C-alpha positions as CSV (number, residue, x, y, z in Angstrom):
1,X,-20.0,-25.0,-15.3
2,X,-19.9,-21.6,-17.0
3,X,-16.5,-19.9,-16.6
4,X,-17.3,-17.0,-18.8
5,X,-17.0,-13.4,-17.4
6,X,-20.2,-11.5,-16.8
7,X,-21.1,-8.5,-19.0
8,X,-19.8,-5.9,-16.5
9,X,-16.4,-7.6,-16.4
10,X,-16.2,-7.8,-20.1
11,X,-17.0,-4.1,-20.5
12,X,-14.3,-3.2,-17.9
13,X,-11.8,-5.5,-19.7
14,X,-12.4,-3.6,-22.9
15,X,-12.0,-0.2,-21.2
16,X,-8.9,-1.1,-19.3
17,X,-7.3,-2.7,-22.4
18,X,-8.1,0.4,-24.5
19,X,-6.5,2.6,-21.9
20,X,-3.4,0.4,-21.8
21,X,-3.1,0.5,-25.6
22,X,-3.4,4.3,-25.7
23,X,-1.5,5.4,-22.6
24,X,0.5,2.6,-21.0
25,X,2.2,0.5,-23.6
26,X,3.5,3.5,-25.6
27,X,5.1,5.0,-22.5
28,X,7.0,2.0,-21.0
29,X,10.3,3.3,-22.3
30,X,9.6,6.8,-21.0
31,X,8.9,5.4,-17.5
32,X,12.3,3.7,-17.3
33,X,14.0,6.7,-18.8
34,X,12.5,9.1,-16.2
35,X,13.8,6.8,-13.3
36,X,17.3,6.4,-14.7
37,X,17.9,9.9,-15.8
38,X,16.5,11.8,-12.8
39,X,16.3,11.4,-9.1
40,X,15.5,7.7,-8.8
41,X,13.6,8.1,-5.6
42,X,11.1,10.7,-6.8
43,X,7.8,9.9,-8.4
44,X,7.8,9.8,-12.2
45,X,6.0,12.7,-14.0
46,X,4.5,10.1,-16.3
47,X,2.4,8.4,-13.7
48,X,1.2,11.7,-12.3
49,X,0.1,12.7,-15.8
50,X,-1.8,9.5,-16.5
51,X,-3.7,9.3,-13.2
52,X,-6.2,12.1,-14.0
53,X,-6.8,10.4,-17.4
54,X,-7.6,7.1,-15.7
55,X,-9.9,8.9,-13.3
56,X,-11.7,10.7,-16.0
57,X,-12.2,7.4,-17.8
58,X,-13.9,5.9,-14.7
59,X,-11.0,3.5,-14.2
60,X,-10.1,4.5,-10.6
61,X,-10.1,2.5,-7.3
62,X,-11.4,-0.6,-9.1
63,X,-10.1,-2.9,-6.4
64,X,-12.2,-2.1,-3.3
65,X,-15.0,-4.7,-2.9
66,X,-18.0,-4.3,-0.7
67,X,-17.5,-0.6,-0.2
68,X,-19.3,2.5,-1.6
69,X,-15.8,4.0,-2.0
70,X,-14.8,1.5,-4.7
71,X,-16.1,0.7,-8.2
72,X,-18.6,-1.8,-7.0
73,X,-16.7,-4.8,-8.4
74,X,-16.5,-8.2,-6.7
75,X,-13.0,-9.8,-6.5
76,X,-14.0,-12.2,-9.3
77,X,-14.8,-9.2,-11.5
78,X,-11.7,-7.2,-10.5
79,X,-9.2,-10.1,-11.0
80,X,-9.2,-10.1,-14.8
81,X,-8.6,-6.4,-14.7
82,X,-5.7,-6.8,-12.4
83,X,-4.3,-9.4,-14.9
84,X,-4.4,-6.8,-17.7
85,X,-2.8,-4.1,-15.5
86,X,-0.1,-6.5,-14.4
87,X,1.3,-6.7,-17.9
88,X,3.2,-3.5,-17.2
89,X,4.9,-2.9,-13.9
90,X,3.7,0.7,-13.3
91,X,0.2,0.3,-14.8
92,X,-1.7,-0.5,-11.6
93,X,-0.5,2.7,-9.9
94,X,-2.0,4.7,-12.8
95,X,-5.4,3.3,-11.9
96,X,-4.7,3.8,-8.1
97,X,-4.8,0.0,-7.8
98,X,-1.3,-0.8,-6.7
99,X,0.1,-2.6,-3.7
100,X,0.6,-2.0,-0.9
101,X,-1.9,0.8,-1.0
102,X,-4.7,-1.5,-2.1
103,X,-4.4,-3.8,1.0
104,X,-3.8,-0.8,3.3
105,X,-6.9,1.0,2.0
106,X,-9.0,-2.1,2.4
107,X,-7.7,-2.6,6.0
108,X,-8.5,1.0,7.0
109,X,-11.9,0.8,5.3
110,X,-12.8,-2.4,7.1
111,X,-11.3,-1.7,10.5
112,X,-10.5,2.0,10.8
113,X,-12.5,4.7,12.7
114,X,-14.2,7.5,10.8
115,X,-11.4,9.8,11.9
116,X,-8.8,7.5,10.6
117,X,-10.6,7.1,7.3
118,X,-10.9,10.9,6.9
119,X,-7.2,11.5,7.7
120,X,-5.6,8.6,5.8
121,X,-8.1,6.6,3.6
122,X,-9.5,9.6,1.8
123,X,-6.1,10.9,0.5
124,X,-5.1,7.4,-0.4
125,X,-8.3,7.0,-2.4
126,X,-7.5,10.3,-4.1
127,X,-4.0,9.1,-5.0
128,X,-2.3,12.1,-3.4
129,X,-0.3,10.0,-0.8
130,X,1.0,6.5,-0.6
131,X,1.4,4.0,2.3
132,X,3.4,1.0,3.5
133,X,2.7,-2.1,5.6
134,X,5.3,-2.8,8.2
135,X,5.2,-6.4,9.2
136,X,8.3,-8.4,8.2
137,X,11.2,-8.4,10.7
138,X,14.9,-9.4,10.1
139,X,15.1,-11.6,13.3
140,X,12.2,-13.9,12.8
141,X,10.3,-15.8,10.1
142,X,7.7,-13.1,9.6
143,X,5.6,-15.0,7.1
144,X,4.0,-16.4,10.2
145,X,2.8,-13.2,12.0
146,X,2.7,-14.9,15.4
147,X,6.6,-14.8,15.3
148,X,6.7,-11.0,15.2
149,X,8.6,-9.5,18.1
150,X,8.1,-5.7,17.7
151,X,6.3,-4.1,20.7
152,X,3.4,-1.8,21.0
153,X,3.2,-0.7,24.6
154,X,0.5,1.5,26.0
155,X,1.7,4.3,28.2
156,X,-1.2,6.6,29.3
157,X,-2.8,8.1,26.2
158,X,0.0,6.9,23.8
159,X,1.4,3.7,22.4
160,X,5.2,3.4,22.5
161,X,6.5,1.4,19.5
162,X,9.8,-0.4,19.1
163,X,11.0,-2.8,16.5
164,X,13.1,-3.3,13.3
165,X,11.2,-4.0,10.1
166,X,12.5,-4.8,6.6
167,X,11.3,-5.5,3.0
168,X,8.8,-2.7,3.6
169,X,7.5,-2.1,0.1
170,X,6.6,1.4,-1.0
171,X,8.4,3.1,1.9
172,X,11.1,4.5,-0.5
173,X,8.5,6.7,-2.2
174,X,8.5,10.3,-0.7
175,X,4.7,10.2,-1.1
176,X,4.5,7.4,1.5
177,X,3.0,9.2,4.5
178,X,1.5,6.4,6.6
179,X,2.6,3.0,7.9
180,X,0.4,0.3,9.1
181,X,2.6,-1.3,11.7
182,X,2.1,-4.8,13.2
183,X,3.4,-5.6,16.7
184,X,2.6,-7.1,20.0
185,X,0.2,-5.3,22.3
186,X,-0.3,-8.3,24.6
187,X,2.5,-10.9,24.8
188,X,0.7,-12.8,27.5
189,X,-2.4,-13.5,25.4
190,X,-2.9,-16.7,23.3
191,X,-0.3,-16.9,20.5
192,X,-2.8,-15.7,17.8
193,X,-4.2,-12.9,19.9
194,X,-1.0,-11.0,20.8
195,X,-0.7,-8.8,17.8
196,X,-2.3,-5.5,16.8
197,X,-1.9,-3.0,14.0
198,X,-1.4,0.7,14.6
199,X,-1.1,3.7,12.2
200,X,2.2,5.5,12.3
201,X,2.7,8.7,10.3
202,X,6.0,8.6,8.4
203,X,7.3,11.9,10.0
204,X,6.8,10.6,13.5
205,X,10.0,11.0,15.6
206,X,11.8,7.7,16.0
207,X,11.0,6.4,12.6
208,X,14.3,6.0,10.7
209,X,14.6,4.5,7.2
210,X,17.9,2.8,7.2
211,X,18.4,1.6,3.6
212,X,16.8,0.3,0.4
213,X,17.0,-3.4,-0.1
214,X,17.6,-5.0,-3.5
215,X,16.0,-8.1,-5.2
216,X,18.3,-9.7,-7.7
217,X,20.3,-6.5,-7.8
218,X,17.2,-4.2,-8.3
219,X,16.2,-1.6,-5.7
220,X,12.8,-1.0,-7.4
221,X,13.1,2.8,-7.1
222,X,11.1,4.9,-6.6
223,X,8.9,2.4,-4.8
224,X,11.6,0.6,-2.9
225,X,11.7,-2.1,-0.2
226,X,13.1,-0.5,2.9
227,X,14.7,-1.5,6.2
228,X,13.2,0.7,8.9
229,X,14.0,1.2,12.6
230,X,11.2,2.2,14.9
231,X,12.7,3.4,18.2
232,X,10.5,4.7,21.0
233,X,7.9,5.9,18.4
234,X,4.9,7.5,20.1
235,X,1.4,7.8,18.7
236,X,-2.0,8.5,20.2
237,X,-4.0,5.5,21.4
238,X,-6.6,6.5,18.8
239,X,-4.2,5.3,16.1
240,X,-4.8,1.6,16.9
241,X,-6.9,-0.3,14.4
242,X,-9.9,-2.2,15.7
243,X,-9.2,-1.5,19.4
């Protein structure tokens, strides 16, 4: 069995490696200095400077498979590029390939309406906003999504959302403008058919970011992992993903 990468993957590996050598590795110290000497919860100037360079180099949105909006790479072609980016903690964001945006963009691309894509996917692909995925809850073992207790109740033309979420990565970034929220729309359905996902703009009334959470003493500013209270949050029924 031939485990060698194809020629397209090898070419991308060379291009990503060259960008890392020129722009990423020499700036690791600057990245940490900007966080520690400024407002720790503001985006770093460094990343905003490097994003246009990555885009000009054709190294942008490499992650999105089976979509004309991505670079046309299969997962097996993208994986070795992610390995290279992963050598430096901030590198993937420079290429607009960082979590949780990658997963959120793919979710909206696969299951969003055209209106949802225009409002949220396009600016995410442009790298002008960021996003977060709100699934994990403090009261239940949320690695099994069927345990989730947060509610998404329809009232007329709106959904009313209530629940407490935590470890919501990326929510500490002021550029985070949209949450994909998982909760129960039908608690009487079979166990694996009770949940839905809905789009909640960050500035919606009732969304309160309570605190940043730390991992081994690190708060991962400016990205952050937040505990968030959603209390009587109202969004249009058109914000639901996949009906």
